[in-house]
N, C-alpha and C positions, 0 to 999 in steps of 0.2 A: 634121321639123322645121316649125314654124308659119309657113303662107303668108306672102309678104314678108319676111322675117327673113333676112339674107344673112350667112353666116358671116366673122366677122370683124368685127362690126359691134361697137356698145355693147350693142345689145338682143339679141344673139346671144351675147356674155359674159353676158349675167345669165339666159339661157338654160340657162347649165350648170350641172349639180348636180353634187357631188361624194357618191360614197356609199362609205361605210367597211366593210369586212367583216371583223369577229373572227374567230381560229380557231377559234373553236367554230361559226361557220357556214359554213366552206369543207373539213371532215373526213371527208364522206362526198359521194359522188356526188349522190345526194338534196339534201344541201344547198346545192352548189354549183350545182342546178338551179333552186332556189329563189333563191339568188343571183342568177342569169340570168333568172328571171321577174320580180324587181325592175329587174332594169335594164332590162328588157324594157319594163314598166312605163313608166319615165321617157323613153324613145325614142318610145314611142307618145304619152306627153304633150308632146311638142315640146321636149323638152331634149338639151342633149349631157352625156354623161356622162363623167365620171373615177373608175374605180373605185379605190381603192386597197385592198390585201388584206393582210391579217396571216398569220404560218407558219400551218398544218394543226395544229390538235387540242391537246390540253395534253400535259405531263410524260409523256413511255412512250409517244405517239403516235410514229410514222416522224421524221414532221419537223416536231417541235414545238421552239422554243426552247432548253427544256431540256433534250430530246433528244439534240439539236448539241453542248449544253454538256458532257453525261455522255459523248459518244463521243471527244470531245479530250480530258477529263480523265480517262478510263480509260487511257490513253497515260502521260500525264504531268500532273498537278495543275498545274503550272507552266505556263500559255500566256501567251504575250504579248498586252496591249489589243489591238493592231492586226490579231493572225492572229485574236484570238478574234472582233473583228468581220466581219472577213473571211467566217470561217465562218457565225457569226450572221445573216448577211444573207441567205444560203443558201436560209432557211425559206422568207422571204417572197418570194425570185425563183421557188423551186419554185410556190409559189401562183398567183404571177402567169400564169408560162406554161399552168397548169392550167387557171384560168380563159378564156384566149384559146380554148384549145383546146375549151372548154367552148361560149365564144358561136359558134365557129366553127361546132360543128355546129347551128348555129339559123341560117347566115346569115347572123351579124351581124359586118361589119367588126373588127377588135379587132387591138391591139398591145400588147406587155409592155415596160414600161421597168423598170428598177433607178430606185431615188431621185436617182443622180448623171445618168443619163440624162433622168430626169425635172426636171432642173436645181435639183436639192435640194442648195446649198453650208454644209457645214459649216464648226464649228472643227474643233482635231484632239485632242479630248476624249474618246479611245476609250470607248465603253461609255456613255456622258451626252453627246453633241456635242450644240451648240446652230444649228439652223438660223440664218447668218448673210445668206443671201440666196438668192434663188429667181429662174433664168430659166426663165422659162416660154415661150418663142419654141417649142422643140423639141415639148410639150405643145401648146400652140395650133395648131400648123399640122398635127398629127396629128389634132385636133377637127375644123379645119377641112374635112381631107377628107374627114370623116363619121365615123369610126373610134371606138369606145367604147377608153379610152385606160386600160388594166393598170397600176398602177402598185405595185411592192413597198414594204410600208410599211416605216416602222422604221429606215429608212436614208439614207443622202446621201453624200455627197463632199465630201473636202476639196482643198484646193488642190492639195496634193502631190499629185492622185489617187488618195489610199488611199481604200478604203468604210469610213465609220464607221457606227458604230448611236446610236439617238438616247434610250436607256435607256427605262423603266418608260413605256406607255403610249405608245411611239413613234409608232405606225399611226395615233393619233388624231389626234397630232400632224401627223406629213405629211399628214391630208388637211384638217384646219384649216387648215396653211400655205398647202396649194393652192388651197383655196377662196379665200383670201385674195387669191392672186397671181393667180387667173382672174377674181375679181368674182363669185363662184358666187350663185347665188340662194340656196343653202343646202346644206348637208352635212347627210348623213343617216348615223349610227353605228347599223350593224347588230349585234346581239349577241344570247344565247340570254335575255335576259329582255323583257318587253313595257316597255322605256322606265324612267324613273328610280320607284322605289318610295319609300314614304313612311316605311316601314322595309324591312331586310332580311328579304325573306319566309321566310326559314330560321328566322326569329328570330320575326317576328307575320305571325299567320296570316289575320288583315284586313287587311295592308299592302294598298295599291292603287296603281294608275301615279298620278303627278303628272302633269296635262295640261301644264299652264305653269309653266313657273320661268324667274328670272332667272338671266343669267349668275354674278351674284357667290354667289348660293345655291348655284348647282352646283357652283362652284367649295369654297366651304365645304365641301358634301356628301363632296366627293372628300379636303379634306383631313384631313376629321375622320372620315374610314373609310369610306365608299359608295366602291366598284369599280366602278362603270358607266365612266364616263369621265374623262380625267386631267384635271387643274385645266390644266395648261400649255395642253393644245388648245383648252380653252375662254376663256381670256384670250387665247388668239392669235383665236381667231373673235370675242370681245367687241372687240379693237380695231378689226376689219374690219368690225363690225356685220354677221354672218349669221349667221341662224336655226340653230341645232343642231337636227334629230330622231334622237332615239332609241328603237327600236324592234328587234322580233325581226323573224324573215325572213317570215313570214307575213303574210298578203296582207289578213288582218283586224284584224292586229296592232294592240293599242292603241298609245300612243305617247307621249313626252312630248316639248315643243317647247321650246326654249332662246332667250331672246332677252331685249331689252330691255324688251319693252312699248311700244317711241318708232317702233319701224323698221315698217316697212307689212306683214311678214310675222307680225308676234305684237302688234299691238296691243290684244286684250285680255287681256293679261298682267296690266292694274291694272283687271281686270272679275273677278278670281276672289271666292273668300269672303273672308270680314272676317278669318279664322282666322290668329291674326299667326305660326303656327309650318308651315311646309313639310313638315318631315320631320324623323325621329329618326335618328340612326346613333349607329356606338361602334368603339372599339378597345379591345383586349385584349391581353392581359399587358404588363403595367405596372408598375411599383415606386411607390410615395411616401415621396422622400427629405425629412425633415427637417432641416437643419443650424443647429445650436444656435452664436449667436453673439453671447452676454453681454460681452465685454469692448468698449470704442467702438472700441478699433482693430482689433480681429476683422473687424469688418465691410470694413475695407482690405482686409486679408490676403484677404476671402471674395473680395471683388471679382476681386482679384488671380486668383485660383483659378477663379472661373468664364470668365475671359477667358481661363485654358488649356482649358476644358472647353467651348470656343464651337462646337466643332464635332459636340460631343456634342449631341441635341436635346433640350430639355428644354419642359416640357408644364405647364400648368395653373400659372403660376409664381404664388406669392403670398409678398410682403416683408412682413414685422413688424417689430416693433423689435429684437427681441430673436432671431429666427428667419426663416430662408428656407425655403420648399417648394415641391415641383416632382417632376413625373412624369417618369419615363422608364422606356424598355423595358427588361423584365426582363433583355436580353442585354446590356444597356451599362452593370448594375450592376458587373460586374468592374472594368470599363474607369475609371468615373468613381471608384470607390474608389482606384486605382493613381491618379489624377491629382491626387486631395483629401490624399493623403500626410500627415502627421500630422494633418490634421483630418479624416481617415475617421474618428478617437475621437469627433466630437462630431456626426456623422451617424446619423441613425434611419431606417434602411430598414424597407420592410414591401413585402414582394410580394405577388400574388395580387389585382392593384387592375386596374380598367378606365374608360375614359371615355367616357359617354354625354352626347352633345350633341343640344338641340334648335335648330332652323336654322329663319330664316324673314323673308323683307323686311319681313313686317308688324310685328315687334316693334320696329323701330326707333322709341327715342323713345314704345313702348308700357308704360305702367306696369301691373303686378301679373303680367307674365310668371315674373319668378327666383318670386315668391311662390307662383304654382303650380306651379311645377317642383317647389320645395320639399315644400310640402304634399302633391303626389304621390307622391312617394318615402317621405314619413314615412309615409305612412297603410300603406305596404309595409312599414316598418320597415327602410327603407335609411337609412343612414346615408352623409351626404355628409361628404367626408374633405377637400375642396378645390374650389373652384369659381372660372371665370374667364368674361369673357363679353367679345363684342365688338358691334357694332352690330347683325348678326343671330345671334349664337350665345349661347349658353347651354352651360356644357360641367360635368359632375359628375365630380369621382372618385368613385369606391365599388367596392368587393368587387365582384370579379369574380364569384364565385358570386351576387351578385344582379342580372346584367346581365339576363337573360333578363325578369326579372319586371321590372326596373326601366324595361327599353325599351317594355316594356307597358304598363306604367302609365303613360308618358308619352304611348305613343300614344292609349292610351284618354282621358287627362285632358283634351286637344288636340283630342278627335273626330277624330281623319284616318283 
């Protein structure tokens, strides 16, 4: 702790950092040691540390979330949501205890807490619970005592006392929510990649780490297919105005800093280059649906049908006087057809499509970006079936077979 800073003061709270370690950062002893290095580094810099951990590894590994699901469903595929959440919470708790053991071998005082013990109160929507309040008293007391507090991510507790899980990206959400409750200086997300990339590096060899990016850009990158950080976590951090750093475990890792550009940690966000596009992302496995609605009264009936499919995610929606077109996941086609009833005969459905999206805060109010997108795709003979846009995104529906070519063409066209 820095000289003259007393635990429990506002200045001390501002010297708290939340570090979240993903499952692939914890699945070997060597990686857990690197995670401990990052914690020690923060301690050496005068910060109090709260670490949030995910379940170790991925599908097939002993304590991964998918492994626990398979274990239960191997007995019976019918598992009640309450018992499912109770089981799934175990993976993160195992990680928390092991991390405390690793820290203690370095003589770093540490304590493991479940989500409920950390004061995370949720609703009872098992499997996808929402945080309704955080009582950080318990956590603050242990931080004030000089301990590293290791919290099991992805989980909380309902008023009923039931353990709940927070759904996909739940550990990111845990980290951001606790960061807000503790007025943390920043939230650090450790993953198996070096920050947020300009494109999927498996798709584009020349993809680079984006040094600085706004909250809105990251939310859209996540919603449009990027899988580095969950959008809800970014929205929570934005509300609390806490910068988020995304990096790998390596000491010399490149990183992406997410912020508003107006806070003290990220004022240089608006000193970036003048490129309107920050990154390219994509979603594959889509179907293009065109519903023909020639008679005037049929549009009314179609509106009623769309209300009935409101729980089916429709994307790239285009409305014309005589037809409506949109994209859905290929796995939802049969469900859509069953909802359409007799109107299914007016539906033209083509599978094998994908959506490619360019995202950038700099395109807001800037002319020529859509034309540059269209030209870049046309030069590669890639047909655009439909498009949609917002203030900082432009999406195009294309043939999935052209996806690799499209992402690379757009990455080159905008000099990323």
